[in-house]
C-alpha positions as CSV (number, residue, x, y, z in Angstrom):
1,M,34.2,18.8,32.7
2,A,34.5,15.5,34.5
3,W,37.8,14.8,32.7
4,K,39.2,18.2,33.9
5,I,38.3,17.3,37.3
6,V,40.0,13.9,37.1
7,V,43.2,15.4,35.7
8,T,43.3,18.1,38.4
9,L,42.8,15.6,41.0
10,L,45.4,13.0,39.6
11,K,48.1,16.0,39.7
12,H,47.7,16.1,43.5
13,L,47.2,12.5,44.1
14,I,49.6,10.7,41.7
15,H,51.8,9.3,44.3
16,P,49.1,8.1,46.8
17,V,47.0,6.7,43.9
18,L,50.1,4.7,42.6
19,G,50.5,3.2,46.1
20,L,46.8,2.4,46.5
21,L,46.6,0.8,43.0
22,C,49.6,-1.4,43.9
23,L,47.8,-2.5,47.1
24,S,44.5,-3.1,45.0
25,F,46.5,-5.3,42.6
26,A,47.9,-7.2,45.4
27,L,44.6,-7.8,47.0
28,S,43.1,-8.9,43.7
29,A,45.8,-11.4,42.8
30,A,44.7,-14.8,41.7
31,P,44.1,-16.9,44.8
32,A,45.6,-20.4,45.2
33,R,43.1,-23.1,44.2
34,L,42.4,-26.2,46.3
35,A,40.2,-29.2,45.0
36,I,39.1,-31.7,47.4
37,V,37.6,-35.0,46.3
38,I,35.8,-37.4,48.6
39,D,36.1,-41.0,47.1
40,D,34.0,-44.2,47.9
41,F,30.6,-42.6,47.7
42,G,27.8,-45.2,47.4
43,Y,28.0,-47.2,50.7
44,R,27.7,-44.9,53.7
45,K,24.7,-42.8,53.4
46,H,24.8,-40.9,56.6
47,N,28.5,-39.9,56.3
48,E,28.2,-39.0,52.7
49,E,25.2,-36.8,53.4
50,Q,27.3,-34.8,55.8
51,I,29.8,-34.3,53.1
52,L,27.0,-32.9,50.7
53,K,26.2,-30.3,53.4
54,M,29.7,-28.9,53.0
55,P,30.6,-26.3,50.3
56,A,29.5,-27.3,46.8
57,A,33.1,-26.8,45.6
58,I,33.9,-30.2,47.1
59,S,33.9,-32.9,44.4
60,V,32.6,-36.4,45.1
61,A,33.6,-39.7,43.5
62,V,31.0,-42.4,43.3
63,L,31.7,-46.1,43.0
64,P,29.6,-47.3,40.0
65,N,28.4,-50.5,41.5
66,A,27.8,-49.5,45.1
67,P,24.3,-50.0,46.4
68,L,23.6,-46.3,46.7
69,S,25.5,-45.1,43.7
70,Q,22.6,-43.6,41.7
71,E,20.9,-42.2,44.8
72,M,24.0,-40.4,46.1
73,A,25.0,-39.2,42.6
74,Q,21.6,-37.6,42.2
75,K,21.8,-36.0,45.7
76,A,25.3,-34.7,44.9
77,Y,24.1,-33.1,41.8
78,Q,21.2,-31.5,43.4
79,S,23.5,-30.0,46.0
80,G,25.7,-28.6,43.3
81,H,28.7,-30.9,43.8
82,E,30.8,-32.0,40.9
83,I,30.7,-35.8,40.3
84,L,33.3,-38.2,39.3
85,I,33.0,-42.0,38.6
86,H,35.2,-43.7,41.0
87,M,36.3,-46.5,38.6
88,P,37.6,-49.6,40.2
89,M,40.9,-50.6,38.7
90,A,43.1,-53.6,39.5
91,P,45.9,-53.1,42.1
92,I,49.1,-54.9,42.3
93,S,48.4,-56.4,45.7
94,K,45.8,-59.1,46.1
95,Q,42.7,-57.8,47.8
96,P,38.9,-57.9,47.4
97,L,37.8,-56.2,44.2
98,E,34.6,-54.4,43.2
99,R,32.4,-55.9,40.5
100,D,33.6,-54.9,36.9
101,T,37.1,-53.9,38.0
102,L,39.2,-52.9,35.0
103,R,42.2,-55.1,34.6
104,P,45.3,-55.2,32.3
105,G,44.7,-57.5,29.4
106,M,40.9,-56.8,29.0
107,S,39.7,-56.4,25.5
108,V,38.7,-53.0,24.2
109,E,35.0,-54.3,24.0
110,E,35.1,-55.2,27.6
111,I,36.6,-52.0,28.8
112,R,34.0,-50.1,26.7
113,R,31.1,-52.1,28.2
114,I,32.3,-51.5,31.8
115,I,32.8,-47.8,31.3
116,A,29.5,-47.3,29.5
117,Q,27.7,-49.1,32.4
118,A,29.6,-47.0,34.9
119,I,28.4,-43.8,33.2
120,R,24.8,-45.1,33.4
121,N,25.2,-45.9,37.1
122,V,26.7,-42.6,38.0
123,P,24.6,-39.8,36.3
124,H,25.9,-36.2,35.9
125,A,29.5,-37.3,36.1
126,K,32.1,-34.8,34.6
127,G,35.1,-36.9,35.2
128,M,36.6,-40.2,36.3
129,N,39.3,-41.2,38.9
130,N,40.8,-44.6,39.8
131,H,39.7,-46.7,42.7
132,M,43.0,-48.5,43.7
133,G,44.5,-49.3,40.2
134,S,48.3,-49.6,40.8
135,A,48.4,-52.4,38.3
136,M,46.0,-50.9,35.8
137,T,47.3,-47.3,35.7
138,S,50.9,-48.4,35.3
139,D,50.1,-50.4,32.2
140,L,50.4,-48.1,29.2
141,G,48.4,-50.2,26.8
142,A,45.5,-50.8,29.1
143,M,45.3,-47.1,30.0
144,Q,45.4,-46.1,26.3
145,L,42.2,-48.1,25.8
146,V,40.6,-46.4,28.9
147,M,41.5,-43.0,27.5
148,K,40.2,-43.6,24.0
149,T,36.9,-44.8,25.5
150,L,36.7,-41.8,27.7
151,S,37.3,-39.5,24.9
152,H,33.9,-40.5,23.5
153,Y,32.2,-39.1,26.6
154,Q,34.1,-35.8,27.2
155,L,35.2,-36.9,30.7
156,Y,38.4,-35.8,32.3
157,F,40.6,-38.2,34.2
158,L,41.8,-37.5,37.7
159,D,44.8,-39.7,38.5
160,S,44.7,-40.8,42.1
161,V,48.4,-41.7,41.8
162,T,48.3,-45.0,43.7
163,I,51.7,-45.9,42.1
164,G,54.6,-43.6,41.1
165,S,55.0,-45.3,37.7
166,T,51.5,-44.3,36.5
167,K,51.0,-43.9,32.7
168,S,47.8,-41.8,32.7
169,I,49.3,-38.7,31.0
170,Q,51.2,-40.8,28.4
171,A,48.0,-42.8,27.7
172,A,45.9,-39.7,27.2
173,E,48.2,-38.4,24.4
174,G,46.5,-38.0,21.0
175,T,43.0,-38.1,22.7
176,S,40.8,-35.3,24.0
177,V,41.0,-36.5,27.6
178,Q,42.5,-34.0,30.0
179,V,44.4,-35.5,32.9
180,V,45.2,-34.0,36.3
181,K,46.9,-35.6,39.3
182,R,46.3,-36.0,43.0
183,K,48.9,-34.2,45.2
184,V,47.7,-35.2,48.8
185,F,45.9,-38.1,50.4
186,L,44.1,-36.6,53.4
187,D,43.3,-39.8,55.5
188,D,45.8,-42.7,54.8
189,D,46.0,-42.3,58.7
190,Q,42.4,-41.7,59.9
191,S,43.3,-40.0,63.2
192,E,42.1,-36.4,63.3
193,A,45.6,-35.1,64.0
194,A,47.0,-36.9,60.8
195,V,44.1,-35.8,58.6
196,R,44.5,-32.1,60.0
197,K,48.2,-32.3,59.1
198,Q,47.5,-33.5,55.6
199,F,44.8,-30.9,55.1
200,N,47.4,-28.2,56.1
201,L,49.9,-29.8,53.7
202,A,47.3,-29.5,50.9
203,V,46.8,-25.9,51.6
204,K,50.6,-25.1,51.6
205,M,50.9,-27.0,48.2
206,A,48.2,-24.9,46.7
207,Q,49.8,-21.7,48.0
208,K,53.3,-22.8,46.6
209,N,52.2,-24.2,43.3
210,G,49.0,-22.2,42.6
211,S,46.8,-25.2,42.8
212,A,46.6,-28.7,44.5
213,I,44.3,-31.6,44.5
214,A,43.6,-33.6,47.7
215,I,41.7,-36.9,48.0
216,G,39.9,-38.1,51.2
217,H,37.1,-40.5,52.1
218,P,33.9,-40.2,54.1
219,H,35.4,-41.3,57.3
220,P,34.1,-39.7,60.6
221,S,37.6,-38.2,61.3
222,T,37.8,-36.7,57.8
223,I,34.3,-35.2,58.1
224,S,35.1,-33.7,61.5
225,V,38.4,-32.2,60.3
226,L,36.8,-30.6,57.1
227,Q,34.0,-29.2,59.2
228,Q,36.6,-27.5,61.4
229,M,39.2,-26.4,58.8
230,L,37.2,-25.4,55.7
231,P,35.8,-22.1,57.4
232,Q,39.4,-21.4,58.4
233,L,40.9,-21.6,54.9
234,P,43.5,-18.7,54.4
235,P,42.1,-15.7,52.5
236,D,44.4,-16.4,49.5
237,V,43.1,-20.0,49.0
238,V,39.8,-20.7,47.3
239,L,38.1,-24.1,47.2
240,V,37.3,-25.2,43.6
241,P,35.8,-28.3,41.8
242,V,38.4,-30.4,40.0
243,S,37.2,-29.3,36.6
244,H,38.5,-25.7,37.4
245,L,42.1,-27.1,37.4
246,L,42.0,-28.8,33.9
247,P,44.6,-27.5,31.4
248,S,41.7,-26.0,29.3
249,A,39.7,-24.6,32.0
250,P,38.8,-20.9,31.4
251,H,40.3,-18.2,33.5
252,R,38.1,-17.4,36.4
253,T,37.8,-14.6,38.8
254,Y,37.0,-15.8,42.3
255,P,35.3,-13.6,44.9
256,S,37.9,-12.3,47.5
257,R,37.7,-13.9,51.0
258,E,38.5,-11.5,53.6
259,P,39.7,-12.6,57.1
260,K,36.9,-12.4,59.8
261,P,37.1,-9.0,61.4
262,V,38.2,-8.9,65.1
263,E,35.6,-7.4,67.1
264,V,36.8,-4.3,69.1
265,E,34.9,-2.5,71.7
266,T,33.5,0.8,70.4
267,P,34.5,3.8,72.6
268,E,31.4,5.7,74.0
269,K,32.7,9.0,72.7
270,P,34.2,9.7,69.3
271,V,38.0,9.9,69.3
272,A,39.2,13.2,67.7
273,I,42.0,12.6,65.1
274,P,45.2,14.0,66.8
275,V,46.9,15.1,63.7
276,D,45.7,17.8,61.3
277,L,45.7,16.1,57.7
278,T,44.3,19.0,55.8
279,H,47.8,19.9,54.5
280,R,47.8,16.6,52.5
281,C,44.6,17.7,50.5
282,P,44.6,19.6,47.3
283,A,44.3,23.3,47.4
284,P,41.0,24.7,48.7
285,E,40.3,26.2,45.3
286,S,40.7,22.8,43.5
287,I,38.8,20.8,46.1
288,E,35.8,23.2,45.9
289,K,35.3,22.2,42.3
290,I,35.3,18.4,43.1
291,N,32.1,16.7,44.0
292,P,33.4,13.4,45.8
293,Q,30.4,11.3,44.7
294,A,30.5,12.5,41.0
295,T,34.2,12.1,40.8
296,Y,34.1,8.6,42.4
297,S,31.5,7.6,39.8
298,T,33.7,8.9,36.9
299,I,36.9,7.1,38.2
300,K,34.9,3.9,38.9
301,N,33.6,3.9,35.3
302,I,37.1,4.3,34.0
303,F,39.1,1.9,36.2
304,G,36.4,-0.3,37.7
305,T,35.7,-0.9,41.4
306,S,38.6,-1.7,43.7
307,P,39.9,-1.0,47.2
308,A,42.1,1.7,45.8
309,I,39.2,3.5,44.1
310,W,37.2,3.3,47.3
311,S,40.0,4.8,49.3
312,I,40.3,7.8,46.8
313,Y,36.6,8.4,47.4
314,S,37.2,8.4,51.1
315,Y,40.1,10.7,50.8
316,L,38.1,13.2,48.6
317,T,35.3,13.1,51.2
318,Y,37.6,13.9,54.0
319,C,39.2,16.7,52.1
320,S,35.9,18.3,51.1
321,V,34.8,18.6,54.7
322,A,38.2,19.2,56.3
323,P,38.1,23.0,55.9
324,Q,34.7,23.0,57.7
325,I,36.3,21.4,60.8
326,S,37.2,24.1,63.2
327,A,40.9,24.1,64.1
328,S,40.0,24.4,67.7
329,S,38.3,21.0,67.6
330,L,41.7,19.3,67.0
331,P,44.0,18.8,70.0
332,S,47.0,21.1,69.9
333,A,50.4,19.6,68.9
334,P,52.9,19.6,71.8
335,N,55.5,22.3,71.7
336,R,58.9,21.0,70.6
337,P,62.2,22.7,71.6
């Protein structure tokens, strides 16, 4: 009986249903994915704790030999944030370096020791990215040793791309290490206007390419911009951890984000519909056989829940009560010559 009802219904609704299903598919299209990583955790507790109050989809990268590395890694883990080891790597320019900075020319034993210690200092890490590192990441032989070591720990590698000639992807070939690359730096210029501009650039890149990774730091300006901008992300962009962007990451369905509704003043009296829509309903003898609630349940079980299915339910409910509405309750249409 339920199937006969569905068939009868679809005969009358085939064109409206197709339109609503197209709308439903458009609304449920995969959103653009934006990953944001905040580097240099382990030194500025107050600022870093403000980051940890933000959505858990923000990833954090902890310097392994910073004074607060273990404490902040534990707090990040407890707050649900994904953790990376922010591994110091040698830059081309001369500048002060962190202890146990990876350098080209190091032996495989030394690289293994430094990475093993970093993993102990940053618990719960799922990946690694480079702190500085223009000299190290552009050296294929040195990066091959890094990737071979990482493959023993099932960590991914996020290339911060501090130099255009980075060799991270080539170095990972033949290993189990998955590599992704940074697209946008949020705060090379720490003014709020510049950070906001870079944030918007990251959003546009995610929308254009399907995904993007942005890297920032726990500067006051970056924190302020994130606090302002994250609640205003477009509905077609979802914030994700870095691991969701790995090549082998499973397909995920993200909850839809609807724009905030605009509040409108509710009129004191109900407004009558000025157009009689009953001529768009199935014939009365057909609609009398349809229980909107039962039909909605049947269609939902077949096709699943979607805006289109809910619209069909609303349509059926209207048609089931339309004959009961007195024609006199509808405003008369004006006479036309």
